[in-house]
N, C-alpha and C positions, 0 to 999 in steps of 0.2 A: 504494500500500500504506500502511496506517495505521502511524504511528510507534509506536503502543502495542502492536503485535504483533511477536512474534519472527519473524525472517526467516532462511531458509536457501537458498542458491543451490547447486545441484549439477549435475554433468554426467554423462550416461550414455554410456559408452564401450564399444567392443568391435568385433569384426569386422562389416563392413557388412551381412552377411546374417543376423545372429544375432538380429534382432528389436527393434532399438532404437526404430524409429519406431512399431512396434506397441505397445511398452511405454509410450511417451510418450502415445499416443492412449488407451490403457487407463487410465493414471493420471488423465488429464483427464476421461474419461468417468465413472469410478467415484467421483471426488471431486466430481462435479457442476459441473465448471469449464468446460465447453464453451459457447461462445456459443449463444444461443437459435437453434434451427433448424439448427445445424451438423450434428448427427448425422443428421438426416433428409436433409439435402443429400448427405452422404456415402453414406447408405444407397441413395439413388436412383442415384448414380454407380456403386456396386457392382452394382446390379441391371442397369443398362445394359451393364455389362461381363460379366454372367452369373456374378457371384461373390457369395459370402456377404459380410456386413458385415466389412470389414477396417479395423482401427483405424489402420493405417499411413496410410490415405488421409486420416484426420483431420489428421495432421501435414502431409501434402502440401498439403492445402487451406489450412491456416493459413500455411504457408510462402509459398504463391502470393499470398495476400492481403498478407502482410507485405512481400514483396519488390517487389510492384507491377511485375513484369516485369524487375527487375534482379537480378543475382547478388549475394548478400551472403555474408559469411563466417560470421557467427555471429548468434544472436538468442536472446532469452529468452522463455519461455512460463510464465505465472504460474498458480498454483492455490493454494487454501486447503484446509486439513484440520486438524481437531483444535486450533483456536486458533493455528495457525501459518501464515505465508505462505511459499510455496516458489517458486523460479524454476528451471525446467529450462533449462540453458544448452546450446543445441543448435547444432551445425554440420552443414550439409547432407550432407557426404560425407566419405570417409576423408581425402582430401588437405586439405580445408578444416579438418577437425577437428585434424589433426596440426599444421597451421600455427598455428591459433588457440591450441591448448594450449601450444605452444612459445613463441609471442610473448606469451602472457599476455593475450590479448584477453578471455578469460573471467575472472571473479572468483569461481571456485567455492570454496565452503566444504567441499564433500564430493563424492564420486564414487560411481557405480555401475558396476561392470564386468560386462557381460553376456556369457554364454557359451552357445552352442547345445549342448544335452545330447547331440544326435546327432552333432555334429561335433567337439566338444572345443576345446582351446586352439589357435587358429590364429595365424599369424605376426603379423597385424595386432593381435590381442588382446594378444600379448606386447609389441608396440611401444607400444601405448596404455598398458599397465601401466607400462612403463619411464618414459614421459612423466609419468604421474600421480605416480610416486615422485619423479621429478626436481623436480616442482613442489610437493612437500611434501604431497600428498594420499595419505598412507600408510595410512590406515585405511578404504580403499574397501570398500563392501559388494559382495559378489559374488552375482549371481543366475544360476542355472543355468536357462535358458529352454527352452521347447519340451519339457517333461517328458512331454507326451502322446506325443511321437515315440518315447520309449523305454519306453512302457507304465507311466509313473509309477513306475519301478523304483527302489527305495531303494538297491539295489546299484550301479546305474549312477550314481546321484547321488553316493554315497560315493566311488566310484572317481575321478570327475571332480573332486570337491571336494578329494580328497587331492592330485591333480596340480596344481590351481590354487593351493592353499595352499603347496605345496612351491616352485612357481615364484615366487610373490609374496614368500615369505620370503627368497629370494635378492636381492630388491630392497629388503629392509628393510621390507616391507609386511606387516601383520598384519590381515587382514580381520576386523572384529568379528562379521560374520554372513555365512554362505553359505546362500542361500535357494533351494529348488527352486520354480520358477514355471512357469505357462503364461500368457504375456502375451495370447495370442489369446483365451483363455477367462476370463482375469482371476484365475486361481487363485494364491493367496498374494501377490497384488499389493496390493490393498486388502482383499479378502475372503479368509478362510481357505479352503483347499482341502479338500473332503471326499475327493477322490481320492488324497490323500497324508496319511493319518492318522498315518503314521510320522514326519512332520515336526512336532516339538513346539516349534520355534523361532518366531521372529517372522515376520510378513508384511513385505513391502518397506516399506510406509508406516509400519509400527511401527518398523522399523529407522531410517528417516529421521527419525522423530520424536525418536529418542534421540541423534541426531548434533548436535554443537554447532558454531555458526559459528566461523570463525577469530577469533583475538584482535582486538578492535576497534583500529583505527588512530587513533581519535579522541584517545586519551589520549597518543599518542606525539608525538615532536618534530615540529615543522612542516616539511613539505616542499611547496613549490609550484614546479614547473618552469614557467618562463615560456613561454607559447605564442606571445605576440606583444605588442608595445607600440604603443599608438595615441595620437594627439593627440586630446584630448577636453576641450572647454570651456576651452581655454587651458592644459591640463595634460597631462602624459604619464601614461597609465594602462597598467599591466602587467596582462595577463590570463592565466589559467591554471587548472588544476584542482588543488585542494588534495588531495594524495595521502595526507597524514597530518597529525594535529594540527589546530589552529585558527588562522585568520588573523583579527586584530582591529585596528581603527584605533589608532594610537598606539604599537604595539609596534615595537621595534627588531629588525631581522632581519639576518642575514648573507647574503652572496651568494657562491656558488661557481659555476664554478671560479676566478673571478678574485679572490676574497677581499675584496670590497667590503662596505659596510654600507648599509642603507636604513631610513628610518623610514616605516612604513606609514601612509599618509594615509587619507582617506575611502574606504570600499569602494563599488564601483560594481557593482550587479546589473543585471538586465534591467528597466530602468525604475524601479529603486528603489535605496535606499542601505541595505543590510543592516547590522546591528550587528556581525555576525561571519560568517565562512564556515568551515564545518566540513568534515571529511574527506569527500571525494566530491563536494563542491560546486564549480561553476565560479564564479570570482570575478575581479574586477579591483580594483586599488587605485591611488590617485593618488600623485603625486610620485615617479614611477618613473624619475627622471633617471639615465641611465647604464645602465639595464637593457636587455637584448635577448633575443630568442628563444634558448632553450637555457640561460639562467642558471637556477640553482636557488636560490630564496629559502628560508632555513631559520631556525628559532629552536630553542633548546635544544641538545641534542647535535648536532654537525655531521655531515654525511655524510663519507665518505672521499673523497679527491680524488687523482688521479694520472693519469699517462699509460699505466700498465701495468694491464691488466685480465686476470684469469684466471677462466675459468668453465667449467661443464659445458655443452657445445654439442651440440645435435641438428641434424644437417645434412639439408636437404631438396632441395638443388640437384640439377639433372640432371647437371651437371658437378661433379667433386670440388672440395673446398676444398683448396688447395695451400699448403704451408708456404712462406713468403716472399711470398704474394699480398697485394695491397692490396684491402681491402673497406671498405664504409662501416659503421660501428658506431653504432647508435642506442640511447640510454638515455633514456627519457621523451622530452623535446623536444630533447635534445642529439643532435648528429649530427657525427661526425668521421671522417676517413679513418684506417684502422688497418692495420698490417701483421701478418700471422700469423707470430708468432715461433716457436711450438712447438705440436705436436699430440701429446699424450701419452695413452697407454692407449686407443687406438682400439678401439672395441667394436662388435660386432654387437648391435644393440638388441633383437633378438628372442630370441637365445640367451644373451646376456650374456657371450659369449666374447670375451676380449681378443685382438684380431687382431695388434696390434703395439703395443709399449710406447712407442717413439719413432718416430712416423710422418711421412711426407712428404706425406700427403694424407688426406682424410676423404671417403668416398663417401656417396651419398644413403642416408638412413635409418640411418646409423651415428652413433655418439656418441663424444665424446672430451673430454678436458680441454685447452682451447685457451688459449694465452697470446697476447694482442694488445698491440702497442705503438701508442698513438694519437698522431696528429699534434698534438693539443692536449689539455690536461688534461680529465678527465671527473669529475663528481661522482656518487657512487653509494652505496648502502647494501647490506647483505647481504640476500639474498632472504628469509631467515628473519625479518628485522626489519621491513622495509618492502618488500613484494614488487614493487611497480611501480618502485621505484628500484634493485632488485636483479636486474632482467631486462634483457636486451639482445637486439637482433636484428642480423643481419648481412645487408647488402644488396649485391647485385651487379647491375649494369646496371639499376638501378631496381627490382629485384624482391627481396622478402624471401626468402632462401634458407636461412636457418638462424637459430637463436636459442638463448639459454642463460640460465643463472642464475649469480649470483655467490654462492658459499658462504663464501669467505674473502677478506679484503682483502690486497692486495699492498703491503708496506711500501716 
């Protein structure tokens, strides 16, 4: 993608059968973003199956090519429209989507919540909405899909719109647009629908054009979690991804959680020596004596640091998370054993009902405020400031079984 064009990454969420793949395929087709010959290939597949052209197969074909026979959790599909670059952040199924949204594998600026007009708000849709709100994507666009199945009825649309807005408001979400669409026929996706003249609002692509990317992390304080340290040309070189700010040779930086300092030497790129490494870039720097994996190199305002972490947790494990249990907590490249000290406001994520204020366990797909005491200090930021440093995952038996965000620091 060109650096001179504005970029927006967004995720499409909702119940698995409500038309997400069809909508993605339709967006790619109507913006002229499909690879050459792809639509004809899909058309032939549909003919062999005795079906009409289905845009969901476009996404299936792209996934197969991308995965190369391997299962992946998330991927991005790019398209351009109206002078802007877009990335659809896609997870193949419900379980993978939930895990990736919770762990923060996606870097979505915006979200689209899709609802089947004939089925209404389902449990999965409500849970997805909860995760969107938890991750700060509070102004998600809502699309009411399959309007053809309810005869393009304005009354049916208004009823479901009211239900959706009421539920989302309980999450602190205020959708800027609720749009009636038919992804199958492309109505109100990119092209305006003649079948719904009563809708005087925006199409989906128009609503996306008006959404703004999240605040740039380039101007924020430097955060570089060290991924590894290598011997290189007689020097020690620390490598990692710049999560915020800019890394430059000669700058003096702090190191947490152990409180050291380091002067950044020459930067090492892939076969080059860049002048600087900005947010989102992978980089290495020389003279990294004393650094190790898990250290957080910073400049400017420091991260928080401590052994106690409190965050909003969404649990996905088959077995409950128990108070007093030991789990592995990961923040960026940091990894420590932590004890579950408290589980408060245990909640059903689909109804938002608080099941228990002071709980002994957290069941699968439930959420709660969890307090952890770590075996060693952890460096972290608030999720609202630097998201990748304000997210954590909880690991049991080598599997990521839950994750959360840090909204407040513990003194």
